[in-house]
Residue frames as a rotation matrix with the C-alpha (Angstrom) as fourth column:
MET 1
0.578 0.816 0.004 0.00
0.816 -0.578 -0.004 -0.01
0.000 0.005 -1.000 -0.01
LYS 2
-0.376 -0.742 0.556 1.40
0.702 -0.619 -0.352 3.31
0.605 0.258 0.753 -1.01
LYS 3
0.140 0.338 -0.931 1.33
0.902 -0.432 -0.021 5.98
-0.409 -0.836 -0.365 1.64
ILE 4
-0.034 -0.041 0.999 0.55
0.654 -0.756 -0.009 9.45
0.755 0.653 0.053 0.55
THR 5
-0.246 -0.157 -0.957 1.59
0.891 -0.426 -0.159 12.28
-0.383 -0.891 0.244 2.82
LEU 6
0.391 0.433 0.812 -0.19
0.673 -0.737 0.069 15.55
0.628 0.519 -0.580 2.35
LEU 7
-0.565 -0.597 -0.570 1.61
0.810 -0.532 -0.245 18.64
-0.157 -0.600 0.785 3.46
LEU 8
0.495 0.803 0.331 -0.67
0.799 -0.571 0.190 21.46
0.342 0.170 -0.924 4.15
LEU 9
-0.704 -0.709 0.028 0.83
0.668 -0.676 -0.312 24.91
0.240 -0.201 0.950 4.22
LEU 10
0.443 0.851 -0.283 -1.15
0.896 -0.412 0.165 27.28
0.024 -0.327 -0.945 6.26
SER 11
-0.610 -0.570 0.550 -0.63
0.548 -0.805 -0.227 30.94
0.572 0.164 0.804 5.68
SER 12
0.208 0.614 -0.761 -1.71
0.950 -0.314 0.007 33.45
-0.234 -0.724 -0.648 8.19
ALA 13
-0.109 -0.129 0.986 -2.24
0.522 -0.851 -0.054 37.11
0.846 0.508 0.160 7.41
VAL 14
-0.420 -0.123 -0.899 -1.47
0.873 -0.326 -0.363 39.64
-0.249 -0.937 0.244 10.09
THR 15
0.102 0.565 0.819 -3.90
0.619 -0.681 0.392 42.49
0.779 0.467 -0.419 10.12
PHE 16
-0.876 -0.330 -0.352 -3.55
0.482 -0.567 -0.668 45.71
0.020 -0.754 0.656 12.09
ALA 17
0.118 0.968 -0.221 -6.58
0.977 -0.153 -0.149 47.33
-0.178 -0.199 -0.964 13.47
GLN 18
-0.573 -0.260 0.777 -7.36
0.506 -0.858 0.086 50.84
0.644 0.443 0.624 12.28
LEU 19
-0.118 0.452 -0.884 -8.54
0.932 -0.258 -0.256 53.56
-0.344 -0.854 -0.390 14.53
ASN 20
0.266 0.277 0.923 -10.15
0.585 -0.807 0.074 56.95
0.766 0.521 -0.377 13.93
VAL 21
-0.293 -0.476 -0.829 -8.24
0.938 -0.310 -0.154 59.54
-0.183 -0.823 0.538 15.92
SER 22
0.323 0.368 0.872 -9.49
0.499 -0.849 0.173 63.07
0.804 0.379 -0.458 16.50
GLY 23
0.127 -0.301 -0.945 -8.49
0.943 -0.258 0.209 66.01
-0.307 -0.918 0.251 18.67
THR 24
0.989 0.136 0.060 -7.28
0.146 -0.970 -0.194 69.61
0.032 0.201 -0.979 18.70
VAL 25
0.002 -0.997 0.075 -3.94
0.943 -0.023 -0.332 71.36
0.332 0.072 0.940 18.12
SER 26
0.930 0.311 0.197 -3.18
0.215 -0.893 0.395 74.35
0.299 -0.325 -0.897 20.24
ASP 27
0.002 -0.961 0.277 -0.24
0.057 -0.276 -0.959 76.38
0.998 0.018 0.054 21.57
SER 28
-0.614 -0.362 -0.701 1.04
0.667 0.236 -0.706 77.01
0.421 -0.902 0.096 25.09
ASP 29
-0.950 0.298 0.095 -1.34
-0.310 -0.853 -0.420 79.97
-0.044 -0.429 0.902 25.47
GLY 30
-0.461 0.816 0.348 -4.36
0.261 0.499 -0.826 77.79
-0.848 -0.290 -0.443 24.75
SER 31
0.026 0.442 -0.897 -4.95
-0.751 -0.583 -0.309 79.30
-0.659 0.682 0.317 21.31
LEU 32
0.495 0.237 0.836 -6.18
0.275 0.870 -0.410 76.84
-0.825 0.432 0.365 18.71
LEU 33
-0.434 -0.769 -0.469 -4.01
-0.379 -0.316 0.870 76.52
-0.817 0.555 -0.155 15.56
PRO 34
0.700 0.697 0.153 -5.94
-0.113 0.320 -0.941 76.32
-0.705 0.642 0.303 12.31
GLY 35
0.820 -0.349 -0.453 -4.00
-0.513 -0.100 -0.852 74.91
0.252 0.932 -0.261 9.33
ALA 36
-0.011 -0.845 0.534 -1.64
-0.884 0.258 0.390 72.81
-0.467 -0.468 -0.750 11.35
ASN 37
0.024 -0.082 -0.996 -0.34
-0.784 0.617 -0.070 69.67
0.620 0.783 -0.049 9.62
VAL 38
0.066 0.069 0.995 -1.20
-0.768 0.640 0.007 66.26
-0.637 -0.765 0.095 11.20
HIS 39
0.421 0.128 -0.898 0.01
-0.781 0.555 -0.287 63.12
0.462 0.822 0.334 9.45
GLU 40
0.942 -0.023 0.335 0.86
-0.168 0.833 0.528 59.53
-0.292 -0.553 0.780 10.18
LYS 41
0.186 -0.978 -0.093 4.53
-0.757 -0.203 0.621 58.88
-0.626 -0.046 -0.778 10.44
GLY 42
-0.661 -0.564 0.496 6.02
-0.143 0.743 0.654 56.88
-0.737 0.361 -0.571 7.59
THR 43
-0.182 0.667 0.722 2.96
0.907 0.398 -0.139 57.34
-0.380 0.630 -0.678 5.33
SER 44
-0.906 0.007 0.424 1.37
0.229 -0.833 0.503 60.00
0.356 0.553 0.753 3.14
ASN 45
0.020 0.972 -0.232 -1.78
0.761 0.136 0.634 59.83
0.648 -0.189 -0.737 5.23
GLY 46
-0.729 -0.307 -0.611 -2.48
0.652 -0.584 -0.484 63.19
-0.208 -0.751 0.626 6.79
VAL 47
0.361 0.865 0.349 -4.86
0.851 -0.458 0.256 66.15
0.381 0.205 -0.902 7.24
THR 48
-0.777 -0.470 0.419 -4.78
0.235 -0.834 -0.500 69.81
0.584 -0.290 0.758 8.36
THR 49
-0.587 0.545 -0.598 -6.70
0.711 -0.007 -0.704 71.24
-0.388 -0.838 -0.383 11.22
ASP 50
0.099 0.747 0.658 -9.83
0.883 -0.371 0.288 73.25
0.459 0.552 -0.696 10.51
PHE 51
0.015 -0.048 0.999 -10.59
0.010 -0.999 -0.048 76.82
1.000 0.011 -0.015 11.47
ASP 52
0.754 0.343 0.560 -11.18
-0.548 -0.142 0.824 75.69
0.363 -0.928 0.081 15.10
GLY 53
-0.168 -0.931 0.323 -7.97
-0.979 0.120 -0.163 73.69
0.113 -0.344 -0.932 15.34
ASN 54
0.330 0.410 0.851 -9.74
-0.538 0.822 -0.187 70.33
-0.775 -0.396 0.492 15.10
TYR 55
-0.412 -0.432 -0.802 -8.60
-0.895 0.357 0.268 67.29
0.170 0.828 -0.534 13.11
SER 56
0.488 0.463 0.740 -9.84
-0.513 0.838 -0.186 63.75
-0.706 -0.289 0.647 12.42
LEU 57
-0.049 -0.648 -0.760 -7.68
-0.972 0.207 -0.114 61.02
0.231 0.733 -0.639 10.87
THR 58
0.922 0.351 0.164 -7.91
-0.372 0.920 0.122 57.25
-0.108 -0.174 0.979 10.40
VAL 59
0.010 -0.991 -0.136 -4.60
-0.921 0.044 -0.388 55.58
0.390 0.129 -0.911 11.33
GLN 60
-0.008 -0.137 -0.990 -3.19
0.182 0.974 -0.137 52.28
0.983 -0.181 0.017 12.60
ASP 61
0.887 0.462 -0.006 -3.81
0.092 -0.164 0.982 51.83
0.452 -0.872 -0.188 16.32
ASP 62
0.512 -0.757 -0.406 -0.06
0.706 0.103 0.700 51.79
-0.489 -0.645 0.587 17.01
ALA 63
0.365 -0.368 0.855 0.77
0.739 -0.445 -0.506 54.74
0.567 0.817 0.109 14.71
THR 64
-0.286 -0.498 -0.819 2.74
0.783 -0.614 0.100 57.84
-0.553 -0.612 0.565 15.51
LEU 65
0.731 0.584 0.352 1.31
0.681 -0.648 -0.340 61.24
0.030 0.489 -0.872 14.67
ILE 66
-0.529 -0.846 -0.071 3.61
0.834 -0.533 0.138 64.04
-0.155 0.014 0.988 13.49
ILE 67
0.663 0.748 -0.033 2.21
0.743 -0.663 -0.094 67.52
-0.092 0.038 -0.995 14.03
SER 68
-0.538 -0.843 -0.018 3.88
0.810 -0.522 0.267 70.60
-0.235 0.129 0.963 12.60
PHE 69
0.701 0.705 0.110 3.01
0.711 -0.678 -0.187 74.28
-0.058 0.209 -0.976 12.20
ILE 70
0.091 -0.716 0.692 5.02
0.537 -0.550 -0.639 77.28
0.838 0.430 0.334 10.98
GLY 71
0.000 -0.210 0.978 6.71
-0.532 -0.828 -0.178 79.00
0.847 -0.520 -0.112 13.88
TYR 72
0.575 0.259 0.776 6.34
-0.809 0.323 0.491 76.01
-0.123 -0.910 0.395 16.24
GLN 73
-0.586 -0.796 0.149 8.41
-0.776 0.605 0.179 72.96
-0.233 -0.010 -0.972 17.08
THR 74
-0.064 0.512 -0.857 7.34
-0.638 0.639 0.429 69.75
0.767 0.574 0.286 15.40
SER 75
-0.259 0.078 0.963 5.82
-0.905 0.328 -0.270 67.22
-0.336 -0.942 -0.015 17.79
GLU 76
-0.486 0.134 -0.864 5.48
-0.393 0.849 0.353 63.42
0.780 0.511 -0.360 17.60
VAL 77
-0.274 0.509 0.816 2.72
-0.933 0.067 -0.355 61.68
-0.235 -0.858 0.456 19.53
LEU 78
-0.979 -0.059 -0.195 2.13
-0.099 0.974 0.202 57.88
0.178 0.217 -0.960 19.89
VAL 79
-0.197 0.980 0.000 -1.52
-0.654 -0.132 0.745 57.03
0.730 0.147 0.667 19.35
ASP 80
-0.947 -0.322 0.003 -1.32
-0.232 0.674 -0.702 53.80
0.224 -0.665 -0.713 21.40
GLY 81
-0.640 0.739 -0.210 -4.96
0.705 0.674 0.221 52.93
0.305 -0.007 -0.952 20.83
GLN 82
-0.535 0.448 -0.716 -6.36
0.346 -0.657 -0.670 56.31
-0.771 -0.606 0.197 21.88
SER 83
-0.002 0.649 0.761 -9.27
0.999 -0.024 0.022 57.72
0.033 0.761 -0.648 19.92
SER 84
0.918 0.294 0.268 -8.77
0.285 -0.956 0.070 61.25
0.276 0.012 -0.961 21.17
VAL 85
0.027 -0.982 -0.186 -5.36
0.991 0.002 0.132 62.95
-0.129 -0.188 0.974 21.01
ASN 86
0.973 0.227 0.039 -4.94
0.228 -0.972 -0.050 66.62
0.027 0.058 -0.998 21.85
VAL 87
0.177 -0.973 0.146 -1.68
0.954 0.133 -0.269 68.12
0.243 0.187 0.952 20.91
LEU 88
0.878 -0.024 -0.477 0.14
0.198 -0.890 0.411 71.10
-0.435 -0.456 -0.777 22.46
LEU 89
0.465 -0.743 0.482 2.80
0.747 0.036 -0.664 72.74
0.476 0.669 0.571 20.27
ILE 90
0.358 -0.470 -0.807 5.66
0.611 -0.535 0.583 74.76
-0.706 -0.702 0.095 21.70
ALA 91
0.978 0.027 -0.207 6.62
-0.115 -0.757 -0.643 77.97
-0.174 0.653 -0.737 19.96
GLY 92
0.434 -0.872 0.225 9.89
0.885 0.459 0.071 77.71
-0.165 0.168 0.972 18.10
GLU 93
-0.642 -0.735 -0.220 12.16
0.654 -0.674 0.343 80.33
-0.401 0.076 0.913 16.56
GLN 94
0.505 0.835 -0.219 10.29
0.656 -0.537 -0.530 83.55
-0.560 0.124 -0.819 16.09
LEU 95
0.120 -0.427 0.897 10.97
0.840 -0.439 -0.321 86.27
0.530 0.791 0.306 13.50
ASP 96
-0.477 -0.350 -0.806 12.58
0.710 -0.694 -0.119 89.42
-0.518 -0.629 0.579 14.77
GLU 97
0.460 0.615 -0.640 11.28
0.144 -0.763 -0.630 92.83
-0.876 0.198 -0.439 13.79
ILE 98
0.273 -0.268 0.924 11.68
0.958 0.161 -0.237 93.71
-0.085 0.950 0.300 10.12
ILE 99
0.122 -0.381 -0.917 13.88
0.163 -0.903 0.397 96.66
-0.979 -0.197 -0.048 9.35
LEU 100
0.715 0.186 0.674 13.57
0.685 0.003 -0.728 98.33
-0.138 0.982 -0.126 5.93
VAL 101
-0.138 -0.804 -0.578 16.60
0.368 -0.584 0.724 100.01
-0.920 -0.113 0.376 4.56
GLY 102
0.777 0.485 0.401 15.96
0.557 -0.233 -0.797 102.47
-0.293 0.843 -0.451 1.74
SER 103
-0.266 -0.925 0.271 18.29
0.949 -0.202 0.243 104.42
-0.171 0.321 0.931 -0.50
ARG 104
0.176 0.402 0.899 16.15
0.559 -0.792 0.245 107.56
0.810 0.459 -0.364 -0.70
SER 105
-0.884 -0.468 -0.025 16.96
0.336 -0.597 -0.728 110.63
0.326 -0.652 0.685 1.30
PRO 106
-0.171 0.865 -0.472 14.11
0.942 0.003 -0.337 111.80
-0.290 -0.502 -0.815 3.57
ARG 107
-0.189 0.049 -0.981 14.73
0.062 -0.996 -0.062 115.31
-0.980 -0.073 0.185 2.20
ARG 108
-0.917 -0.257 0.306 14.14
0.292 0.094 0.952 114.22
-0.273 0.962 -0.011 -1.38
THR 109
-0.343 0.873 0.345 10.32
0.786 0.066 0.615 114.51
0.515 0.483 -0.709 -1.45
ALA 110
-0.960 0.142 0.240 8.58
-0.213 -0.929 -0.302 117.82
0.180 -0.341 0.922 -0.85
VAL 111
-0.583 0.770 -0.258 5.38
0.787 0.614 0.054 117.07
0.200 -0.172 -0.965 1.04
ASP 112
-0.283 0.469 -0.837 4.29
0.477 -0.688 -0.547 120.67
-0.832 -0.554 -0.029 1.68
THR 113
-0.893 -0.004 -0.450 3.45
-0.378 -0.535 0.755 121.31
-0.244 0.845 0.477 -2.04
PRO 114
0.031 0.991 -0.131 0.05
-0.907 -0.027 -0.420 120.96
-0.420 0.132 0.898 -3.74
VAL 115
0.858 0.169 -0.485 1.35
-0.408 0.797 -0.445 117.94
0.311 0.580 0.753 -5.69
PRO 116
0.759 -0.625 0.183 4.07
0.300 0.585 0.754 115.35
-0.578 -0.517 0.631 -4.82
VAL 117
0.806 -0.568 -0.163 7.46
-0.486 -0.480 -0.730 116.65
0.337 0.668 -0.663 -5.84
ASP 118
0.758 -0.651 0.041 10.66
0.546 0.668 0.507 114.57
-0.357 -0.362 0.861 -5.92
ILE 119
0.752 -0.614 -0.238 13.96
-0.650 -0.750 -0.118 116.48
-0.106 0.243 -0.964 -5.95
ILE 120
0.835 -0.458 0.306 16.66
0.483 0.876 -0.006 114.43
-0.265 0.153 0.952 -7.66
ASP 121
0.385 -0.806 -0.449 20.30
-0.513 -0.591 0.622 115.34
-0.767 -0.009 -0.641 -7.75
VAL 122
0.995 0.086 -0.043 21.05
-0.081 0.505 -0.859 114.32
-0.052 0.859 0.510 -11.34
ALA 123
0.384 -0.923 -0.040 24.75
-0.717 -0.271 -0.642 115.24
0.581 0.275 -0.766 -11.13
GLU 124
-0.196 -0.466 0.863 25.31
-0.925 0.381 -0.005 113.04
-0.326 -0.799 -0.506 -8.11
LEU 125
0.569 0.504 0.650 23.37
-0.248 0.858 -0.449 110.11
-0.784 0.094 0.613 -9.67
ALA 126
0.915 -0.260 -0.308 25.32
-0.302 0.060 -0.951 110.43
0.266 0.964 -0.024 -12.91
SER 127
0.025 -0.992 0.127 28.65
-0.867 -0.084 -0.491 110.20
0.498 -0.098 -0.862 -11.03
THR 128
-0.346 -0.160 0.925 27.60
-0.797 0.569 -0.200 107.25
-0.495 -0.806 -0.324 -8.81
THR 129
0.418 0.605 0.678 25.60
-0.160 0.783 -0.601 105.10
-0.894 0.143 0.424 -11.26
GLY 130
-0.654 -0.712 0.256 27.51
0.179 0.183 0.967 105.72
-0.735 0.678 0.007 -14.47
LYS 131
0.177 0.772 0.611 24.29
0.922 0.088 -0.378 106.73
-0.345 0.630 -0.696 -16.31
VAL 132
-0.801 -0.540 -0.258 24.80
0.404 -0.806 0.433 109.59
-0.442 0.242 0.864 -18.70
GLU 133
-0.715 0.590 0.376 21.41
0.189 -0.355 0.916 110.05
0.673 0.725 0.142 -20.30
VAL 134
-0.680 0.478 0.555 18.53
-0.721 -0.574 -0.388 111.79
0.133 -0.664 0.736 -18.50
ASN 135
0.332 0.862 -0.382 16.04
-0.741 0.489 0.460 109.00
0.584 0.130 0.801 -19.24
ASP 136
0.060 -0.396 -0.916 18.37
0.258 0.893 -0.369 106.36
0.964 -0.214 0.156 -17.74
ILE 137
-0.884 -0.452 0.115 19.04
0.041 -0.320 -0.946 108.47
0.465 -0.832 0.302 -14.65
LEU 138
-0.406 0.810 0.423 15.33
-0.900 -0.434 -0.033 109.14
0.157 -0.395 0.905 -14.03
GLN 139
0.411 0.584 -0.699 14.37
-0.485 0.790 0.375 105.55
0.772 0.184 0.608 -14.55
TYR 140
-0.333 -0.652 -0.681 17.01
0.394 0.560 -0.729 104.49
0.857 -0.511 0.070 -12.02
ALA 141
-0.973 -0.218 0.076 15.94
0.046 -0.505 -0.862 107.12
0.226 -0.835 0.502 -9.42
ALA 142
-0.518 0.846 0.126 12.14
-0.818 -0.446 -0.363 107.44
-0.251 -0.291 0.923 -9.82
PRO 143
-0.765 0.217 0.606 9.96
0.135 0.975 -0.178 104.30
-0.629 -0.054 -0.775 -9.58
SER 144
0.236 0.971 -0.044 7.05
0.226 -0.099 -0.969 106.00
-0.945 0.219 -0.243 -11.37
PHE 145
0.333 -0.209 -0.919 9.15
-0.797 -0.583 -0.157 106.93
-0.503 0.785 -0.361 -14.38
ASN 146
0.259 -0.187 0.948 9.64
0.286 0.952 0.109 104.40
-0.922 0.243 0.300 -17.15
ALA 147
0.651 -0.162 -0.741 11.74
-0.724 -0.426 -0.543 104.69
-0.228 0.890 -0.395 -20.30
SER 148
0.168 -0.593 0.787 13.44
0.053 0.803 0.594 101.86
-0.984 -0.058 0.166 -22.19
LYS 149
-0.346 -0.371 -0.862 15.25
-0.821 -0.326 0.469 101.79
-0.455 0.870 -0.192 -25.50
GLN 150
0.406 0.604 0.686 13.57
-0.047 0.763 -0.644 99.70
-0.913 0.229 0.338 -28.17
SER 151
-0.651 -0.743 -0.158 15.31
-0.256 0.019 0.967 98.31
-0.715 0.669 -0.202 -31.18
GLY 152
-0.911 0.224 0.346 13.73
0.411 0.426 0.806 98.03
0.033 0.877 -0.480 -34.62
SER 153
0.054 0.955 -0.292 10.94
0.926 -0.157 -0.343 100.48
-0.374 -0.251 -0.893 -33.75
ASP 154
0.540 0.103 0.835 11.42
0.637 -0.698 -0.326 103.30
0.549 0.709 -0.443 -36.31
GLY 155
0.079 -0.567 0.820 12.56
-0.113 -0.822 -0.557 106.52
0.990 -0.049 -0.130 -34.66
ALA 156
0.906 0.288 0.310 12.14
-0.335 0.042 0.941 105.15
0.258 -0.957 0.134 -31.11
ASP 157
0.531 -0.814 -0.237 15.68
0.793 0.575 -0.201 103.84
0.299 -0.081 0.951 -31.48
HIS 158
-0.469 -0.766 0.440 16.89
0.599 -0.642 -0.478 107.45
0.649 0.039 0.760 -31.15
ILE 159
-0.538 0.395 0.745 14.07
-0.633 -0.773 -0.048 109.27
0.556 -0.497 0.665 -29.30
VAL 160
-0.827 0.135 -0.545 13.09
0.366 0.865 -0.342 107.11
0.426 -0.483 -0.765 -26.32
PRO 161
0.002 0.894 0.447 9.42
-0.199 -0.438 0.877 107.53
0.980 -0.091 0.177 -25.36
ALA 162
-0.936 -0.311 -0.163 9.17
0.124 0.140 -0.982 108.11
0.328 -0.940 -0.093 -21.57
SER 163
0.124 0.989 0.078 6.03
0.108 -0.092 0.990 107.70
0.986 -0.114 -0.118 -19.45
LEU 164
-0.871 -0.247 0.424 5.25
-0.345 -0.306 -0.887 108.87
0.349 -0.920 0.181 -15.95
ARG 165
-0.583 0.621 0.524 2.85
-0.460 0.279 -0.843 106.85
-0.670 -0.733 0.123 -13.73
GLY 166
-0.479 0.354 0.803 1.79
0.525 0.849 -0.061 104.73
-0.703 0.392 -0.593 -16.71
LEU 167
0.530 0.671 -0.519 0.51
0.002 -0.613 -0.790 107.67
-0.848 0.418 -0.326 -18.75
GLY 168
0.724 -0.212 0.656 1.41
0.689 0.240 -0.684 108.26
-0.013 0.947 0.320 -22.36
PRO 169
-0.317 -0.946 -0.070 4.58
0.941 -0.323 0.105 110.16
-0.122 -0.033 0.992 -23.32
ASP 170
-0.479 0.152 0.864 2.49
0.338 -0.877 0.342 113.17
0.810 0.456 0.369 -24.40
GLN 171
0.633 0.774 -0.020 0.93
0.290 -0.213 0.933 113.34
0.717 -0.597 -0.359 -20.90
THR 172
0.295 -0.634 -0.715 4.21
0.929 0.014 0.370 114.23
-0.225 -0.773 0.593 -19.23
LEU 173
0.948 0.055 0.313 4.81
0.133 -0.964 -0.232 117.94
0.289 0.262 -0.921 -18.85
VAL 174
0.150 -0.968 -0.203 8.47
0.989 0.144 0.043 118.91
-0.012 -0.207 0.978 -19.05
LEU 175
0.983 0.125 0.133 9.53
0.118 -0.991 0.057 122.36
0.139 -0.040 -0.989 -17.83
ILE 176
0.020 -0.998 -0.052 12.96
0.961 0.034 -0.274 123.82
0.275 -0.044 0.960 -18.11
ASN 177
-0.908 -0.366 -0.206 13.44
0.419 -0.827 -0.376 126.84
-0.033 -0.427 0.904 -15.87
GLY 178
-0.433 0.827 -0.358 9.67
0.054 -0.373 -0.926 127.19
-0.900 -0.420 0.117 -15.73
LYS 179
-0.143 0.322 -0.936 9.24
-0.915 -0.405 0.001 127.08
-0.378 0.856 0.352 -19.51
ARG 180
0.625 0.505 0.595 7.57
-0.270 0.855 -0.442 124.19
-0.732 0.116 0.671 -21.31
ARG 181
-0.566 -0.824 0.027 9.91
-0.372 0.285 0.884 121.98
-0.736 0.490 -0.467 -23.31
HIS 182
0.076 0.602 -0.795 8.60
-0.993 -0.029 -0.117 121.26
-0.094 0.798 0.595 -26.81
GLN 183
0.454 0.159 0.877 7.67
-0.182 0.980 -0.083 117.75
-0.872 -0.121 0.473 -27.85
SER 184
-0.665 -0.742 0.081 9.50
-0.111 0.206 0.972 115.91
-0.738 0.638 -0.220 -30.57
SER 185
-0.196 0.564 -0.802 8.09
-0.958 -0.286 0.033 115.60
-0.211 0.774 0.597 -34.05
LEU 186
-0.852 -0.193 -0.487 8.23
-0.330 0.919 0.214 111.79
0.406 0.343 -0.847 -33.89
VAL 187
0.211 0.925 0.317 4.91
-0.974 0.173 0.145 109.98
0.080 -0.339 0.937 -33.59
ASN 188
-0.669 -0.500 0.550 5.48
-0.604 0.797 -0.010 106.56
-0.434 -0.338 -0.835 -31.96
ILE 189
0.503 0.776 -0.380 4.08
-0.864 0.460 -0.205 103.65
0.016 0.431 0.902 -34.03
PHE 190
0.112 -0.434 -0.894 5.01
-0.455 0.778 -0.434 100.03
0.883 0.455 -0.111 -34.84
GLY 191
0.589 0.265 -0.763 4.24
0.390 0.734 0.556 98.71
0.708 -0.625 0.329 -31.38
THR 192
-0.572 -0.813 0.106 6.50
0.300 -0.328 -0.896 101.07
0.763 -0.481 0.431 -29.40
ARG 193
-0.461 0.343 -0.819 5.59
0.856 -0.071 -0.512 102.44
-0.234 -0.937 -0.261 -26.03
GLY 194
-0.203 0.483 -0.852 2.93
0.138 -0.847 -0.514 105.13
-0.970 -0.221 0.105 -26.23
ARG 195
-0.635 -0.007 0.772 1.72
0.757 0.193 0.624 104.46
-0.153 0.981 -0.118 -29.77
GLY 196
0.229 0.751 0.620 0.16
0.827 -0.485 0.283 107.48
0.513 0.448 -0.732 -31.35
ASN 197
0.853 0.003 -0.522 1.91
0.384 -0.682 0.623 109.81
-0.354 -0.731 -0.583 -28.87
SER 198
0.323 -0.797 0.510 4.68
0.394 -0.376 -0.839 112.33
0.861 0.472 0.192 -29.43
GLY 199
0.782 -0.035 -0.622 6.72
0.620 -0.057 0.783 112.79
-0.063 -0.998 -0.023 -26.27
THR 200
0.834 -0.552 0.025 9.57
-0.552 -0.830 0.080 115.04
-0.024 -0.081 -0.996 -25.16
ASP 201
0.584 -0.718 -0.379 13.06
0.315 0.631 -0.709 113.90
0.748 0.294 0.594 -25.99
LEU 202
0.983 -0.162 0.088 14.58
-0.143 -0.373 0.917 114.14
-0.116 -0.914 -0.390 -22.51
ASN 203
0.455 -0.867 0.203 17.88
0.737 0.495 0.461 112.71
-0.500 -0.060 0.864 -23.70
ALA 204
0.319 -0.314 0.894 18.36
0.680 -0.581 -0.447 115.90
0.660 0.751 0.028 -25.76
ILE 205
0.849 -0.045 0.526 18.94
-0.360 -0.779 0.514 117.67
0.387 -0.626 -0.678 -22.42
PRO 206
-0.011 -0.930 -0.367 22.58
-0.012 0.368 -0.930 117.33
1.000 -0.006 -0.015 -21.35
THR 207
0.591 0.214 -0.778 23.00
0.706 0.328 0.627 116.12
0.389 -0.920 0.042 -17.73
SER 208
-0.451 -0.830 -0.327 25.88
0.889 -0.386 -0.246 118.61
0.078 -0.402 0.912 -17.25
ALA 209
-0.682 0.223 0.697 23.37
0.034 -0.942 0.335 121.42
0.731 0.252 0.634 -17.78
ILE 210
0.473 0.870 -0.139 21.12
0.127 0.089 0.988 120.32
0.872 -0.485 -0.068 -14.93
ILE 211
-0.746 -0.646 0.161 21.96
-0.038 -0.200 -0.979 121.73
0.664 -0.737 0.125 -11.49
LYS 212
0.024 0.702 -0.712 20.16
0.872 0.334 0.359 121.29
0.490 -0.629 -0.604 -8.18
ASN 213
-0.017 0.075 0.997 18.86
-0.153 -0.986 0.072 124.47
0.988 -0.151 0.028 -6.64
């Protein structure tokens, strides 16, 4: 009689119980932290706290939660089968006061005039920046002034259209010693700045002739 031996291989699957964990995230002062990141360590499973600092997340019952928030130290909390986990974050490195350093002189702008007036020392700027044309100097010194050379744009290669506060070149009044400076005979076309306008050629004014009163 032939004996047949059957070998049965039993496989067992180990399953981990999942748990729904909820709670709040707050700081040492008791203030709730909306938008804090809460995620399960080692996975991509995570949420952010709502406007009231609450969160709810389904994780493994032995999972570790990582909680982080800008300006606070990251915290790790072991769930250990708990369904409610409240987290207290400790404030980390805080930003110091912000100090703005500007290059403008406080005496540059005249505030006691009917309209804003900026007084610019062109001679000083020309010697410190290396700019020799009036348009370049004003564009460097005045944020509201815009002038840029354009190539392949008919006469705009030679007469640079300048604009002040986004207006057209013909909307900028140029006075020399109180007298109005005439506009150029060039009408800007072909896609240049201020099409259809005829502005003043500021580069025709030599910087050496401008003095500060």
